[in-house]
C-alpha positions in Angstrom: -49.6 -59.1 10.9 -49.5 -62.9 11.2 -51.5 -63.1 7.9 -49.0 -60.9 6.1 -46.1 -63.0 7.3 -47.9 -66.2 6.3 -48.8 -64.8 2.9 -45.1 -63.7 2.4 -43.8 -67.2 3.3 -46.3 -68.7 0.9 -45.3 -66.3 -1.9 -41.7 -67.0 -1.2 -42.3 -70.8 -1.4 -44.1 -70.4 -4.7 -41.3 -68.3 -6.1 -38.6 -70.8 -5.1 -40.6 -73.6 -6.3 -41.1 -72.0 -9.6 -37.3 -71.3 -9.9 -36.5 -74.8 -9.2 -39.1 -76.1 -11.6 -37.2 -74.2 -14.3 -34.0 -76.1 -13.4 -32.2 -73.3 -11.6 -29.8 -74.5 -8.9 -29.6 -73.3 -5.4 -27.5 -70.3 -6.4 -30.3 -69.2 -8.7 -28.0 -69.8 -11.8 -29.5 -71.9 -14.6 -27.2 -74.7 -15.8 -26.9 -76.0 -19.3 -27.2 -79.8 -19.3 -25.9 -82.0 -22.1 -25.4 -85.5 -23.1 -28.2 -86.9 -20.9 -27.1 -84.9 -17.9 -23.5 -86.0 -17.9 -22.0 -82.6 -18.3 -23.3 -79.4 -16.7 -22.2 -75.9 -17.8 -22.9 -72.4 -16.6 -22.5 -69.0 -18.3 -19.6 -66.7 -17.1 -19.8 -63.0 -16.6 -20.2 -61.3 -19.9 -17.0 -59.8 -21.3 -17.3 -56.3 -22.9 -15.2 -56.2 -26.0 -15.0 -54.4 -29.4 -17.0 -57.4 -30.8 -19.7 -56.9 -28.3 -20.6 -58.5 -25.0 -19.2 -62.0 -25.2 -20.6 -64.6 -22.7 -18.6 -68.0 -22.6 -19.4 -71.2 -21.0 -17.6 -71.7 -17.7 -15.6 -74.8 -18.7 -14.4 -76.7 -21.9 -16.7 -79.1 -23.5 -16.5 -82.4 -21.8 -15.0 -80.9 -18.6 -16.4 -82.3 -15.3 -15.1 -79.1 -13.5 -14.2 -75.6 -14.0 -11.5 -75.7 -11.4 -8.3 -75.1 -13.5 -6.2 -76.6 -10.6 -7.8 -80.0 -11.6 -7.2 -82.1 -14.6 -11.1 -82.5 -14.5 -11.2 -79.0 -16.2 -9.4 -80.2 -19.3 -12.3 -81.8 -21.1 -12.4 -83.3 -24.6 -10.3 -82.7 -27.6 -12.2 -82.3 -31.0 -11.1 -82.5 -34.6 -12.2 -79.4 -36.2 -15.8 -79.5 -37.8 -16.5 -82.9 -36.3 -19.6 -83.7 -34.2 -19.7 -85.0 -30.7 -19.4 -88.7 -31.6 -17.0 -90.2 -29.1 -13.8 -89.3 -31.0 -13.2 -86.3 -28.8 -12.7 -88.4 -25.7 -9.1 -88.6 -24.5 -9.0 -92.4 -24.4 -11.0 -93.0 -27.5 -9.5 -95.5 -30.0 -7.9 -94.4 -33.3 -8.6 -95.4 -36.9 -6.2 -94.9 -39.8 -8.9 -94.2 -42.5 -10.2 -90.7 -43.3 -14.0 -90.2 -43.2 -15.7 -90.2 -46.6 -17.8 -87.1 -45.5 -18.6 -84.9 -42.6 -20.7 -87.5 -41.1 -18.0 -89.8 -39.5 -18.8 -93.5 -39.6 -17.0 -94.3 -36.3 -16.6 -92.8 -32.9 -12.7 -93.1 -33.2 -10.1 -90.5 -33.5 -8.9 -90.4 -37.2 -5.2 -90.5 -37.8 -4.2 -88.3 -40.7 -1.5 -90.7 -41.9 -1.4 -89.3 -45.4 -0.9 -85.8 -44.2 -4.0 -84.6 -45.7 -4.4 -82.0 -42.9 -8.1 -83.1 -42.3 -10.1 -86.1 -41.0 -12.4 -86.0 -44.1 -11.2 -87.2 -47.5 -12.8 -84.4 -49.2 -12.2 -81.2 -47.1 -15.4 -79.1 -46.2 -14.9 -75.5 -44.9 -18.3 -74.7 -44.0 -19.1 -77.1 -41.0 -19.0 -75.3 -37.6 -19.1 -71.9 -39.3 -22.1 -72.1 -41.7 -25.6 -70.6 -40.9 -26.8 -74.1 -39.7 -23.5 -74.6 -37.7 -23.3 -78.1 -39.0 -21.9 -80.6 -36.6 -21.7 -77.8 -33.9 -20.6 -79.6 -30.7 -21.8 -76.8 -28.4 -25.2 -76.9 -26.6 -28.2 -75.4 -28.2 -27.8 -71.5 -28.4 -24.0 -71.7 -28.2 -21.2 -71.9 -30.8 -17.4 -71.7 -31.1 -15.8 -68.1 -31.0 -14.6 -66.6 -34.2 -11.1 -65.5 -34.8 -12.1 -61.9 -34.2 -13.8 -62.7 -31.0 -10.7 -64.6 -29.7 -8.4 -61.5 -30.6 -11.0 -59.1 -28.9 -10.9 -61.2 -25.7 -7.2 -61.3 -25.4 -7.1 -57.5 -25.8 -8.7 -57.4 -22.5 -5.4 -58.7 -21.0 -4.1 -62.3 -20.8 -1.6 -63.8 -18.6 -0.3 -67.3 -18.2 -0.6 -68.3 -14.6 0.4 -71.3 -12.5 -2.3 -73.6 -11.0 -0.3 -74.3 -8.0 -0.6 -78.0 -8.8 2.0 -78.4 -11.4 0.0 -77.0 -14.4 -0.8 -73.7 -16.0 -3.9 -71.8 -17.3 -4.6 -68.7 -19.4 -6.1 -65.9 -17.3 -8.1 -63.4 -19.3 -9.4 -60.0 -17.9 -8.0 -60.9 -14.4 -9.5 -64.4 -14.1 -12.9 -63.5 -15.5 -12.3 -66.2 -18.1 -9.9 -69.1 -17.2 -8.6 -71.6 -19.9 -6.7 -74.6 -18.7 -3.7 -75.9 -20.5 -5.5 -78.8 -21.6 -3.0 -80.2 -24.1 -3.3 -81.4 -27.7 -4.1 -84.7 -29.6 -1.6 -85.4 -32.3 -3.2 -85.9 -35.7 -0.4 -88.1 -36.9 -0.1 -90.5 -33.9 -3.1 -90.0 -31.8 -1.0 -89.2 -28.7 -2.1 -86.7 -26.2 0.6 -84.1 -25.7 1.4 -80.9 -23.5 -1.2 -81.6 -20.9 -0.9 -78.8 -18.2 1.6 -77.0 -20.2 0.0 -75.7 -23.4 -3.5 -74.7 -24.5 -5.0 -75.2 -27.9 -8.5 -73.9 -28.5 -10.5 -74.1 -31.9 -12.3 -71.1 -33.4 -15.2 -71.5 -35.9 -13.4 -70.0 -38.9 -12.0 -72.0 -41.8 -9.3 -71.5 -44.2 -8.2 -73.4 -47.3 -5.8 -76.4 -47.2 -7.4 -78.1 -44.2 -6.7 -75.2 -41.9 -9.0 -73.5 -39.4 -8.6 -70.8 -36.8 -7.3 -71.6 -33.3 -6.1 -69.6 -30.2 -2.9 -71.4 -28.8 -0.9 -70.5 -25.7 2.3 -71.8 -24.5 3.6 -71.8 -20.9 7.2 -72.1 -22.0 7.2 -69.0 -24.2 4.6 -67.1 -22.2 2.9 -66.3 -25.6 -0.6 -66.4 -27.0 -1.3 -66.5 -30.7 -4.6 -66.3 -32.7 -3.1 -65.4 -36.1 -2.1 -69.0 -36.8 -4.4 -71.7 -38.3 -4.3 -75.2 -37.2 -4.7 -78.5 -39.1 -8.1 -79.8 -38.6 -7.1 -83.4 -37.9 -5.5 -82.3 -34.6 -7.7 -82.6 -31.4 -8.1 -79.2 -29.6 -10.3 -78.0 -26.8 -13.5 -76.3 -27.4 -14.9 -73.4 -25.3 -18.4 -72.4 -26.3 -19.7 -68.9 -26.6 -23.3 -67.7 -26.5 -24.7 -67.1 -29.9 -25.7 -63.5 -30.5 
């Protein structure tokens, strides 16, 4: 009997050691670590939609927390199609010149002073949405949701709720997915606007004239809208989804 107990303890130790060696945490969930360990993400419960089972990460890119009652859940604000290069940080400096191509030459947020509706002088529609997912800011194996996927998720039921700390968030499928009102970075001034009050999330789809898909929600009007397209020079949140 003692031998069996000892063998069981040894086996359990081996299993736990093996799990930890594969970077699982104490809750047996495997984190996705990016930017040299600075940001850690986890997968949420898969949402069953008409577009299939959609698995989101638990927080916005650049967010330190998934707690929507905290501003730490807001994360970064990306210009559409642009890589993670520093421009997405809320306190990043600005520059008035458009990038010559999709490889930005600085880590600054590009101001669209000429109303070109883009941060690139020659618009390129196949960045985040091409086969290679050029400039994809999401961790390996993840990408931005498509417009159809955002629509399918909202069909599960969406409600704007108070955080209880002065802000708001979008609750989808009874809190299975929570999207904080993380605000917007204005393309024409570089100012951060509507923090805690409105949410602006990019999709991967592109349209002509410097427009790309987005999913916006507004506390004041209690509305959500994915039929609109946003100008690519604006800074919006990114919530990644597992690639199929």
